[in-house]
TINULO-874426 format. One line per 5 residues: number of its first residue (from 1); their letters; for each residue z, x, y of N, C-alpha, C. Coordinates in pm, whole numbers, plus 50000, padded with zeros to 5 digits. Each point is the difference from the previous one (the first is absolute). Example, Ala and Ser with C-alpha at 12.3 -4.5 7.8 and 13.67 -1.06 7.14 Angstrom:
2
1 = AS = 50780 51319 49431 50000 49911 50119 50000 50090 50120; 49928 49965 50105 50006 50082 50119 50073 49923 50109 $
REM end
This chain:
241
1 = XXXXX = 71055 58712 95256 50150 49999 50092 50097 49990 49893; 50113 50052 50043 50126 49985 49931 50121 49928 50078; 50066 49937 49928 50117 49936 50076 50128 50035 49928; 50096 50038 50049 50117 50040 49946 50097 49904 50064; 50088 49909 49937 50109 49921 50030 50116 50040 49967 $
6 = XXXXX = 50092 50035 50087 50137 50044 49978 50098 49902 50025; 50091 49964 49891 50122 49917 50039 50099 50078 50077; 50057 49947 50078 50124 50072 50088 50087 50088 49894; 50100 50066 50052 50102 50061 49924 50122 49901 49966; 50098 50051 49930 50114 49900 49959 50057 49935 50122 $
11 = XXXXX = 50005 49878 50015 50016 49932 50135 50160 49974 50018; 50030 50001 50127 50122 49950 50063 49939 49882 50063; 50013 49905 49929 49930 49859 50055 50095 49950 50127; 50133 50011 50006 50082 49959 50107 49949 50068 50133; 49966 50118 49986 49954 50075 50136 49858 50016 50021 $
16 = XXXXX = 49928 49939 49891 49852 50029 50003 49978 50146 50012; 50035 50079 49908 49984 50146 49972 50020 50046 49870; 50020 50130 50002 50023 50035 49858 50131 50056 49972; 50057 50022 49865 50098 50036 49958 49993 50148 49993; 50118 50085 49978 49993 50133 50010 49909 50058 49868 $
21 = XXXXX = 49985 49900 49895 49916 50038 49877 49841 49956 50059; 50003 49900 50064 49848 49963 50069 49956 50122 50072; 50095 50056 50093 49942 50101 50073 49951 50123 49925; 50081 50030 49885 49955 50111 49908 49884 49978 49938; 49966 49869 49949 49887 49963 49930 49869 49999 50110 $
26 = XXXXX = 50034 49981 50130 49896 50003 50106 49959 50150 50021; 50084 50086 49992 49976 50153 50039 49927 50048 49868; 50039 49977 49885 49917 50060 49869 49876 49918 50002; 49981 49885 50053 49852 49932 49990 49935 50086 50108; 50044 50012 50128 49937 50078 50107 49930 50147 49942 $
31 = XXXXX = 50084 50072 49915 49963 50126 49950 49859 49976 49916; 50004 49879 49921 49882 49979 49919 49884 49954 50083; 50030 49907 50093 49886 49954 50072 49948 50108 50092; 50052 50089 50037 49969 50110 50101 49877 50069 49938; 50006 49994 49856 49885 50098 49924 49869 49920 49988 $
36 = XXXXX = 50012 49870 50040 49887 49909 50000 49948 49980 50148; 49873 50008 50031 49921 49968 50112 50021 49871 50044; 50085 49943 50070 49999 49843 50034 49912 50001 50151; 49916 49931 49989 49907 50001 50114 50054 49881 50105; 50074 49894 49937 50057 49920 50088 50108 49936 49972 $
41 = XXXXX = 50112 49982 50085 50146 49964 49934 50015 49869 50067; 50053 49894 49930 50040 49848 50041 50156 49989 49972; 50054 49931 50071 50138 49967 49950 50049 49864 50049; 50078 49919 49928 50058 49899 50029 50092 50013 50125; 50025 49880 50072 50067 50003 50112 50169 50013 49966 $
46 = XXXXX = 50050 49978 49860 50124 50001 49976 50078 50131 50000; 50107 50017 50020 50086 50125 50004 49986 50091 49875; 50023 49942 49894 49993 50053 49872 49890 50068 49966; 49871 49950 50026 49859 50041 49997 49983 50106 50101; 50049 49988 50110 49977 50081 50109 50046 50143 49980 $
51 = XXXXX = 50172 49981 49945 50070 50130 49967 49946 50076 49895; 49937 49925 49895 49928 50070 49868 49880 50083 50051; 49924 49929 50108 49886 50076 50043 50041 50119 50090; 50119 49987 50067 50021 50095 50089 50000 50139 49940; 50039 50001 49869 50012 50143 49945 49862 50070 49976 $
56 = XXXXX = 49920 49900 49949 49855 50067 49992 49922 50020 50130; 50030 49922 50081 49952 50031 50136 50043 50119 50077; 50115 50018 49959 50081 50141 50071 49929 50096 49918; 49993 50007 49868 49944 50121 49918 49856 50031 50040; 49919 49894 50031 49880 49995 50040 49950 50041 50153 $
61 = XXXXX = 50108 49955 50079 49975 50031 50129 49925 49900 50080; 50014 49868 49952 49874 49910 50036 50088 49879 50025; 49910 49893 50041 50048 49872 50008 49957 49896 49920; 50047 49869 49999 49952 49892 49945 49974 49883 50097; 49937 49901 49941 49981 49878 50073 50073 49884 49928 $
66 = XXXXX = 50064 49924 50072 50097 49903 49943 49918 49875 49992; 49992 49945 49911 49929 49871 49973 50086 49871 49969; 50001 49898 50089 50103 49888 49989 49978 49912 49866; 49880 50005 49943 49989 49918 49883 50025 50064 49875; 50060 50135 50013 50040 50093 49885 50174 49972 49984 $
71 = XXXXX = 50055 49896 50071 50136 49992 49979 50014 49929 49861; 50126 49996 49956 50027 49936 49861 49944 49865 50024; 49953 49939 49879 49963 49872 49978 50123 49916 50010; 50012 49912 50092 50114 49940 50044 50019 49857 49969; 49902 49910 49949 50022 49867 49976 50126 49966 49917 $
76 = XXXXX = 50079 49905 50029 50117 49980 49927 49991 49833 49931; 50017 50015 49869 49992 49865 49920 50127 49961 49973; 49989 49890 49943 50104 49899 49970 49985 50033 49815; 50059 50076 49961 49974 50032 49848 50066 49883 49922; 49908 49959 49876 50033 49896 49940 50160 49998 49942 $
81 = XXXXX = 50032 50120 49959 50119 50004 49945 50144 50004 50095; 49967 49981 50131 50112 50030 50090 49987 49860 50082; 50139 49955 50033 50005 49881 50048 50020 50020 50173; 50037 50121 50040 49999 50034 50129 49958 50143 50023; 49964 50019 50116 49936 50128 50039 49860 50045 49987 $
86 = XXXXX = 49939 50104 50027 49857 50023 49977 49989 50137 49964; 49896 50058 49931 49989 50120 49950 49861 50024 50031; 49958 50144 49995 49843 50029 50031 49916 49953 49888; 49895 49989 50046 49893 49911 49905 49993 50041 49871; 50005 50147 49982 49993 50036 49863 50109 50014 49915 $
91 = XXXXX = 50104 49967 50049 50131 50004 49940 50049 49882 49909; 49929 49959 49900 50004 49907 49891 50056 50027 49875; 50057 49937 49928 50045 50029 49848 49878 49966 49931; 49971 50092 49915 49865 49992 49915 49984 49856 49937; 50110 49967 49958 49994 49866 49922 49948 49887 50090 $
96 = XXXXX = 50019 49999 50128 49954 49896 50087 49854 50005 50075; 49932 50093 49941 49883 50017 50077 49885 50059 49886; 50045 50059 49896 49893 50047 49900 49914 49905 49923; 50069 49888 50006 49931 49911 49893 49900 49913 50077; 49981 50013 50152 49915 49927 50094 49883 50061 50006 $
101 = XXXXX = 49881 49956 49937 49880 50083 50003 49974 50036 50128; 50004 49912 50108 49946 50041 50130 50064 50092 50068; 50100 50052 49966 50044 50121 50043 49938 50125 49949; 49910 49985 49918 49918 50127 49958 49878 50013 50049; 49962 49886 50086 49858 49981 50080 50014 50039 50136 $
106 = XXXXX = 49894 50099 50015 50004 50047 50143 50005 49894 50129; 49905 49872 49972 49998 49926 50087 50118 49900 50000; 50046 49960 49878 50083 49872 49972 50165 50044 50020; 50027 50117 49996 50154 50020 49983 50076 49959 50144; 49937 50004 50102 50055 49956 50138 50006 49856 50007 $
111 = XXXXX = 49926 49908 49906 49999 49868 50012 50127 49928 49921; 50098 50095 49963 50111 49941 49951 50078 49944 50091; 50075 49873 49999 50089 49964 50094 50093 50076 50075; 50070 50086 49925 50109 50113 50042 49905 50085 50077; 49880 50033 49962 49953 50096 50105 49943 49938 50129 $
116 = XXXXX = 49951 49883 49992 49955 49912 50110 50090 49985 50087; 50124 49926 49966 50119 49982 50084 50041 50129 50079; 49973 50119 49958 50055 50127 50076 49872 50057 50060; 49886 49939 50016 49883 50065 50070 49970 50135 49946; 49988 50014 49869 49978 50135 49962 49847 50029 50002 $
121 = XXXXX = 49915 49914 49983 49859 50037 50017 49980 50053 50134; 50059 49952 50103 49969 50030 50137 50038 50143 50010; 50112 50056 49941 50033 50129 50020 49921 50092 49917; 49972 49948 49883 49895 50081 49894 49860 50011 50080; 49958 49913 50070 49862 50010 50075 50032 50104 50123 $
126 = XXXXX = 50106 49998 50041 50018 50085 50108 49994 50166 49973; 50064 50024 49869 50001 50134 49957 49851 50027 49952; 49947 49910 49920 49850 50036 49952 49924 50023 50120; 50004 49913 50112 49901 50029 50119 50026 50144 50055; 50143 50039 50011 50020 50138 50071 49948 50099 49898 $
131 = XXXXX = 50013 49988 49884 49935 50104 49888 49848 50002 50020; 49946 49889 50004 49852 49994 50034 49959 50067 50104; 50085 49981 50115 49952 50054 50121 50002 50146 50012; 50115 50048 49914 50027 50157 49981 49882 50066 49960; 49968 49922 49856 49912 50061 49910 49848 50011 50070 $
136 = XXXXX = 49972 49881 50076 49873 49985 50055 49983 50127 50112; 50123 50012 50075 49994 50105 50100 49959 50158 49921; 50040 50009 49881 49970 50094 49921 49884 50023 49931; 49923 49893 50019 49831 50020 49928 50011 49884 49874; 50095 49916 49959 50006 49901 49898 50013 49877 50029 $
141 = XXXXX = 49887 49910 50009 50027 49866 50064 49998 49889 49886; 50134 49915 49993 50010 49915 49891 49885 49891 49984; 49934 49978 49890 49910 49909 49994 50024 49940 49861; 50042 49871 49992 50033 49920 49882 50107 50097 49917; 49985 50018 49870 50094 50070 49930 49955 50176 49989 $
146 = XXXXX = 49914 50042 50084 49975 50139 50019 49988 50012 50133; 49966 50151 50028 49987 50055 50121 49872 50060 50023; 49952 49951 50139 49872 50065 50035 50007 50132 50055; 49959 50119 49956 50018 50131 50063 49909 50014 50132; 50067 50003 50104 49946 50008 50124 49977 50175 50046 $
151 = XXXXX = 50092 50063 49940 50007 50122 50039 50103 50095 49885; 49913 50025 49890 50103 50059 49886 50029 50128 50047; 50155 50039 49955 50067 50132 50045 50095 50023 49893; 50057 50117 50039 50103 50060 49884 50141 50016 50085; 49996 49904 50114 50145 49981 50063 50112 49972 49898 $
156 = XXXXX = 50114 50045 50048 50115 49972 49933 50113 49921 50090; 50029 49872 49975 50085 49917 50092 50122 49985 49924; 50099 50052 50091 50135 49976 49924 50100 49876 50067; 50039 49922 49936 50056 49884 50051 50164 50004 49958; 50071 50012 50078 50153 49980 49962 50046 49858 50034 $
161 = XXXXX = 50031 49942 49895 50053 49861 50013 50104 49964 49904; 49990 49862 49926 50106 49942 49929 49940 49945 49854; 50087 49994 49908 49948 49921 49886 49915 49897 50002; 50075 49896 50073 49940 49869 50006 49867 49984 50057; 49974 50070 50106 49865 50000 50061 49917 50093 49936 $
166 = XXXXX = 50043 50117 49934 49908 50064 49918 49922 49931 49907; 50073 49917 49918 49957 49913 49898 49891 49901 50058; 50041 49949 50120 49889 49901 50073 49876 50081 50026; 50013 50138 50033 49867 50067 50033 49926 50016 49872; 50066 50022 49888 49924 50022 49875 49956 49890 49940 $
171 = XXXXX = 50072 49892 50013 49942 49859 49960 49859 49975 50085; 50015 50032 50105 49861 49996 50091 49903 50069 49976; 50030 50142 49981 49896 50087 49974 49916 49957 49842; 50104 49974 49908 49951 49958 49865 49978 49870 49973; 49999 49921 50097 49963 49845 49976 50097 49927 49898 $
176 = XXXXX = 50137 50049 49990 50074 49922 49907 50125 49937 50070; 50071 49914 49933 50120 49945 50048 50107 50104 50017; 50084 50023 50114 50104 50061 50011 50116 49988 49900; 50026 49873 49952 50100 49967 49921 50042 50081 49874; 49899 50021 49904 50021 50104 49921 50005 50140 50015 $
181 = XXXXX = 49967 50038 50125 49999 50127 50056 50160 50037 50051; 50037 49889 50069 50147 50017 50035 50101 49986 49927; 49960 49937 49868 50124 49989 49879 49958 50094 49889; 49870 50061 50013 49985 50088 49885 49981 50150 50022; 50026 50042 50133 49988 50126 50052 50133 50037 50085 $
186 = XXXXX = 50044 50131 49989 50108 50051 50073 49947 50120 50088; 50008 49989 50130 49966 50123 50075 50132 50037 50053; 50055 50092 49947 50127 50077 50033 49991 50055 50131; 50125 50013 50056 50009 50057 50159 49912 50145 49997; 49929 50015 50080 49901 50109 50032 49891 50022 49871 $
191 = XXXXX = 49962 49879 49921 49924 50004 49920 49857 50015 50046; 49904 50086 49964 49877 50025 50058 49890 49908 49910; 49914 49908 50049 49886 49942 49948 49863 50055 50068; 49922 50044 49892 49862 50054 50063 49888 49918 49952; 49925 49955 50100 49872 49901 49965 49880 50088 50057 $
196 = XXXXX = 49895 49984 49928 49870 50056 50036 49905 49896 50007; 49899 50003 50109 49880 49941 50017 49901 50032 49877; 49928 49913 49940 49908 50034 49897 49856 49942 50040; 49920 50088 50014 49858 49953 50026 49895 50020 49907; 49983 49907 49898 49913 50044 49874 49853 49930 50055 $
201 = XXXXX = 49985 49913 50114 49885 49973 50036 49989 50025 50151; 49875 50037 50038 49994 50044 50158 50047 49885 50075; 50085 50003 50096 50033 49905 50104 50127 49908 49953; 50008 50006 49882 50145 49920 49948 50104 50093 49954; 50121 49946 50024 50129 50074 49943 50104 49918 49958 $
206 = XXXXX = 50062 50026 49896 50130 49941 49943 50120 50107 50039; 50112 49951 49947 50103 50070 49988 50092 50009 49873; 50038 50139 49975 50058 50019 49863 50129 50074 50021; 50108 49949 49931 50145 50064 50025 49979 50139 49887; 50032 50116 50059 50001 50096 49915 50140 50033 49978 $
211 = XXXXX = 50093 49991 50066 50150 50017 49988 50086 49892 50060; 50093 49967 49915 50086 49899 50065 50155 50031 50001; 50024 50035 50125 50173 49998 50003 50047 50156 49947; 49891 50078 50020 50047 50147 49974 50129 50066 50048; 50092 50038 49906 50128 50060 50073 50012 50160 49958 $
216 = XXXXX = 49886 50058 49978 49988 50149 49954 50084 50075 50099; 49995 49985 50141 50059 50076 50106 50171 49987 49945; 50046 49906 49952 50124 49978 49958 50047 50088 49884; 49912 49960 49880 50001 50068 49878 50002 50154 50025; 49922 50061 50068 49962 50136 50014 50131 50058 50063 $
221 = XXXXX = 50085 49936 50062 50113 50040 50076 50136 49962 49942; 49986 49941 49880 50140 49954 49921 50048 49891 50071; 49941 49917 50059 50051 49906 50078 49994 49859 49938; 50115 49945 49973 49979 49861 49928 49943 49883 50089; 49903 49924 49957 49931 49904 50084 50120 49896 50032 $
226 = XXXXX = 49976 49937 50124 50098 49893 50037 49986 49877 49901; 50099 49913 50006 49981 49877 49909 49955 49874 50081; 49973 50019 50140 49964 49893 50084 49859 49944 49931; 49980 49853 50014 49896 49950 49946 49992 49959 49845; 50104 50043 49940 50011 49980 49849 50120 49884 49981 $
231 = XXXXX = 49993 49925 49905 50100 49940 49941 50056 50042 49863; 50091 49903 49945 50069 50069 49889 49904 50003 49887; 50034 50100 49906 49907 50047 49893 50064 49909 49879; 50135 50005 49990 50069 49913 49902 50104 49929 50087; 49993 49865 49955 50093 49923 50069 50154 50032 49980 $
236 = XXXXX = 50024 50027 49879 50153 50026 49974 50055 50125 50052; 49946 50085 50049 50060 50114 50058 49989 50009 50157; 50047 50132 50026 50029 50028 50159 49851 50041 50103; 49901 49969 49919 49905 50036 50099 49956 49890 50095; 49935 50035 50095 50001 49898 50126 49945 49853 49973 $
241 = X = 50078 49906 50058 49957 49861 50001 49975 49954 50116 $
REM end
Protein backbone atom coordinates (compact mmCIF):
# COMPACT_ATOMS: atom_id res chain seq x y z
CA UNK A 1 0.00 0.00 0.00
CA UNK A 2 1.04 3.54 -0.66
CA UNK A 3 0.10 6.59 1.42
CA UNK A 4 0.35 10.07 -0.08
CA UNK A 5 0.13 12.92 2.43
CA UNK A 6 -0.42 16.40 1.00
CA UNK A 7 -0.17 19.62 2.95
CA UNK A 8 -2.74 22.26 1.95
CA UNK A 9 -1.80 25.14 -0.33
CA UNK A 10 -0.57 28.58 0.77
CA UNK A 11 -3.07 29.36 3.55
CA UNK A 12 -5.42 32.24 4.15
CA UNK A 13 -5.69 31.42 7.85
CA UNK A 14 -8.08 34.27 8.61
CA UNK A 15 -10.72 32.74 6.33
CA UNK A 16 -9.56 29.11 6.61
CA UNK A 17 -9.07 28.97 2.87
CA UNK A 18 -6.28 29.56 0.35
CA UNK A 19 -4.56 32.67 -0.90
CA UNK A 20 -4.51 33.35 -4.64
CA UNK A 21 -1.09 31.70 -4.71
CA UNK A 22 -2.46 28.77 -2.75
CA UNK A 23 -5.16 28.16 -5.36
CA UNK A 24 -2.54 28.22 -8.09
CA UNK A 25 -0.44 25.70 -6.16
CA UNK A 26 -3.50 23.47 -5.70
CA UNK A 27 -4.29 23.52 -9.44
CA UNK A 28 -0.71 22.62 -10.34
CA UNK A 29 -0.78 19.85 -7.75
CA UNK A 30 -4.01 18.51 -9.25
CA UNK A 31 -2.36 18.24 -12.66
CA UNK A 32 0.33 16.02 -11.17
CA UNK A 33 -1.89 13.93 -8.89
CA UNK A 34 -4.31 13.27 -11.75
CA UNK A 35 -1.57 11.16 -13.34
CA UNK A 36 -1.54 8.89 -10.28
CA UNK A 37 -4.19 6.25 -9.62
CA UNK A 38 -5.58 7.37 -6.28
CA UNK A 39 -7.83 4.58 -5.01
CA UNK A 40 -9.06 6.45 -1.92
CA UNK A 41 -8.96 10.16 -1.02
CA UNK A 42 -9.36 11.51 2.51
CA UNK A 43 -9.39 15.12 3.65
CA UNK A 44 -9.27 17.18 6.83
CA UNK A 45 -12.49 19.04 7.71
CA UNK A 46 -10.69 22.40 7.67
CA UNK A 47 -11.37 24.72 4.76
CA UNK A 48 -7.80 25.13 3.54
CA UNK A 49 -7.41 21.36 3.16
CA UNK A 50 -10.86 21.00 1.59
CA UNK A 51 -10.03 23.77 -0.90
CA UNK A 52 -6.72 22.16 -1.85
CA UNK A 53 -8.34 18.77 -2.35
CA UNK A 54 -11.18 20.27 -4.41
CA UNK A 55 -8.90 20.92 -7.38
CA UNK A 56 -7.77 17.28 -7.51
CA UNK A 57 -11.29 15.99 -6.94
CA UNK A 58 -12.60 18.13 -9.80
CA UNK A 59 -9.78 16.98 -12.06
CA UNK A 60 -10.50 13.32 -11.28
CA UNK A 61 -14.28 13.77 -11.19
CA UNK A 62 -14.47 11.98 -7.84
CA UNK A 63 -15.23 12.60 -4.18
CA UNK A 64 -13.36 12.33 -0.89
CA UNK A 65 -14.20 11.25 2.64
CA UNK A 66 -13.73 13.86 5.36
CA UNK A 67 -12.04 12.55 8.50
CA UNK A 68 -12.36 14.65 11.66
CA UNK A 69 -9.14 13.35 13.24
CA UNK A 70 -7.12 14.74 10.30
CA UNK A 71 -7.72 18.36 11.32
CA UNK A 72 -4.65 20.34 12.35
CA UNK A 73 -2.99 19.24 15.60
CA UNK A 74 -4.51 21.82 17.92
CA UNK A 75 -3.24 21.57 21.55
CA UNK A 76 -2.01 24.93 22.80
CA UNK A 77 0.89 25.06 25.23
CA UNK A 78 2.30 27.72 27.53
CA UNK A 79 5.72 28.06 25.93
CA UNK A 80 8.49 28.52 28.53
CA UNK A 81 9.80 31.74 26.97
CA UNK A 82 6.38 33.45 26.88
CA UNK A 83 4.77 35.01 29.93
CA UNK A 84 1.31 35.23 28.37
CA UNK A 85 -0.59 33.48 25.61
CA UNK A 86 -0.41 30.00 24.16
CA UNK A 87 1.03 28.53 20.99
CA UNK A 88 0.78 25.21 19.16
CA UNK A 89 2.49 22.26 20.78
CA UNK A 90 5.33 22.13 18.24
CA UNK A 91 6.10 25.87 18.15
CA UNK A 92 9.00 25.94 20.61
CA UNK A 93 12.32 27.71 20.39
CA UNK A 94 14.99 25.05 19.74
CA UNK A 95 17.04 26.16 22.75
CA UNK A 96 14.12 25.42 25.06
CA UNK A 97 13.48 21.79 24.16
CA UNK A 98 16.45 20.24 22.32
CA UNK A 99 18.61 19.75 25.43
CA UNK A 100 15.90 17.68 27.14
CA UNK A 101 16.46 14.03 26.25
CA UNK A 102 12.86 12.97 26.89
CA UNK A 103 11.66 15.03 23.92
CA UNK A 104 13.48 12.59 21.62
CA UNK A 105 11.79 9.51 23.09
CA UNK A 106 8.55 8.22 21.56
CA UNK A 107 6.99 7.46 24.94
CA UNK A 108 8.42 10.20 27.15
CA UNK A 109 8.00 13.41 25.14
CA UNK A 110 4.39 13.84 26.32
CA UNK A 111 5.44 13.57 29.98
CA UNK A 112 6.98 17.04 29.98
CA UNK A 113 4.93 19.30 32.30
CA UNK A 114 4.25 21.74 29.47
CA UNK A 115 2.72 18.96 27.38
CA UNK A 116 0.79 17.48 30.29
CA UNK A 117 -0.77 20.83 31.18
CA UNK A 118 -2.09 21.16 27.61
CA UNK A 119 -3.36 17.53 27.44
CA UNK A 120 -1.20 16.89 24.39
CA UNK A 121 -1.11 13.12 24.91
CA UNK A 122 -4.88 12.85 24.64
CA UNK A 123 -4.90 14.60 21.26
CA UNK A 124 -1.87 12.64 20.03
CA UNK A 125 -3.58 9.37 20.96
CA UNK A 126 -6.77 10.48 19.19
CA UNK A 127 -4.91 11.07 15.91
CA UNK A 128 -3.02 7.77 16.22
CA UNK A 129 -6.27 5.91 16.86
CA UNK A 130 -7.83 7.47 13.76
CA UNK A 131 -4.84 6.53 11.61
CA UNK A 132 -4.81 2.98 12.97
CA UNK A 133 -8.50 2.55 12.20
CA UNK A 134 -7.98 3.83 8.66
CA UNK A 135 -5.04 1.52 7.99
CA UNK A 136 -6.85 -1.47 9.50
CA UNK A 137 -9.74 -0.76 7.13
CA UNK A 138 -7.25 -1.10 4.27
CA UNK A 139 -5.61 -4.29 5.48
CA UNK A 140 -2.84 -3.20 7.88
CA UNK A 141 -3.50 -3.62 11.62
CA UNK A 142 -1.15 -1.93 14.08
CA UNK A 143 0.51 -4.40 16.46
CA UNK A 144 3.29 -3.10 18.69
CA UNK A 145 5.79 -1.23 16.53
CA UNK A 146 4.84 -2.96 13.27
CA UNK A 147 1.70 -3.86 11.34
CA UNK A 148 -0.09 -7.15 10.87
CA UNK A 149 -1.04 -7.63 7.23
CA UNK A 150 -4.62 -8.84 7.01
CA UNK A 151 -5.01 -8.03 3.32
CA UNK A 152 -1.91 -6.84 1.49
CA UNK A 153 -2.68 -4.57 -1.45
CA UNK A 154 -1.41 -1.90 -3.82
CA UNK A 155 -4.01 0.75 -2.94
CA UNK A 156 -2.96 4.39 -2.92
CA UNK A 157 -4.47 6.49 -0.13
CA UNK A 158 -4.22 10.26 -0.60
CA UNK A 159 -4.61 12.37 2.56
CA UNK A 160 -5.04 16.16 2.31
CA UNK A 161 -4.24 17.72 5.67
CA UNK A 162 -1.79 19.93 7.62
CA UNK A 163 1.86 20.06 8.64
CA UNK A 164 1.41 19.43 12.37
CA UNK A 165 -0.85 16.42 12.03
CA UNK A 166 1.26 15.02 9.17
CA UNK A 167 4.24 14.86 11.54
CA UNK A 168 2.08 13.13 14.15
CA UNK A 169 1.11 10.47 11.61
CA UNK A 170 4.72 9.92 10.56
CA UNK A 171 5.74 9.79 14.22
CA UNK A 172 3.20 7.05 14.82
CA UNK A 173 4.09 5.04 11.71
CA UNK A 174 7.81 5.12 12.51
CA UNK A 175 7.40 4.94 16.30
CA UNK A 176 9.51 8.02 17.01
CA UNK A 177 8.87 11.28 18.84
CA UNK A 178 7.22 13.99 16.74
CA UNK A 179 9.34 16.75 18.32
CA UNK A 180 12.43 16.35 16.07
CA UNK A 181 10.06 15.90 13.11
CA UNK A 182 8.11 19.11 13.82
CA UNK A 183 11.36 21.06 14.20
CA UNK A 184 13.63 19.27 11.75
CA UNK A 185 11.39 18.98 8.68
CA UNK A 186 9.47 21.51 6.59
CA UNK A 187 6.41 20.51 4.58
CA UNK A 188 5.84 23.51 2.36
CA UNK A 189 2.33 24.24 1.02
CA UNK A 190 1.20 21.45 -1.37
CA UNK A 191 4.29 19.44 -0.43
CA UNK A 192 3.76 15.75 -1.26
CA UNK A 193 5.01 12.98 1.02
CA UNK A 194 4.96 9.38 -0.24
CA UNK A 195 5.06 6.45 2.18
CA UNK A 196 5.17 2.79 1.18
CA UNK A 197 4.33 -0.34 3.12
CA UNK A 198 7.16 -2.85 3.13
CA UNK A 199 6.58 -6.58 3.69
CA UNK A 200 9.88 -8.42 4.03
CA UNK A 201 8.36 -11.27 6.02
CA UNK A 202 4.96 -12.81 5.34
CA UNK A 203 2.18 -11.21 7.37
CA UNK A 204 4.22 -8.30 8.79
CA UNK A 205 4.63 -4.80 7.39
CA UNK A 206 6.43 -1.59 8.26
CA UNK A 207 6.26 1.78 6.54
CA UNK A 208 9.08 3.70 4.84
CA UNK A 209 9.13 7.25 3.53
CA UNK A 210 10.11 7.38 -0.12
CA UNK A 211 9.61 11.11 -0.68
CA UNK A 212 9.04 13.97 1.74
CA UNK A 213 7.49 17.33 0.86
CA UNK A 214 7.98 16.99 -2.91
CA UNK A 215 7.32 20.25 -4.81
CA UNK A 216 8.17 19.11 -8.33
CA UNK A 217 4.71 20.17 -9.53
CA UNK A 218 5.71 23.76 -8.69
CA UNK A 219 9.27 23.63 -10.02
CA UNK A 220 8.13 22.13 -13.32
CA UNK A 221 5.92 25.18 -13.80
CA UNK A 222 8.44 27.77 -12.58
CA UNK A 223 6.30 28.50 -9.53
CA UNK A 224 8.21 29.63 -6.45
CA UNK A 225 7.27 27.67 -3.30
CA UNK A 226 5.42 29.51 -0.53
CA UNK A 227 7.33 30.52 2.58
CA UNK A 228 4.68 29.22 5.00
CA UNK A 229 6.07 26.81 7.63
CA UNK A 230 9.55 28.28 7.43
CA UNK A 231 11.29 30.74 9.73
CA UNK A 232 14.23 33.09 9.18
CA UNK A 233 17.36 31.63 7.61
CA UNK A 234 19.52 34.50 8.83
CA UNK A 235 18.37 36.49 11.86
CA UNK A 236 19.77 39.84 10.71
CA UNK A 237 18.04 40.11 7.34
CA UNK A 238 14.46 40.40 6.11
CA UNK A 239 13.57 36.70 5.85
CA UNK A 240 10.50 35.67 7.80
CA UNK A 241 10.61 35.78 11.62
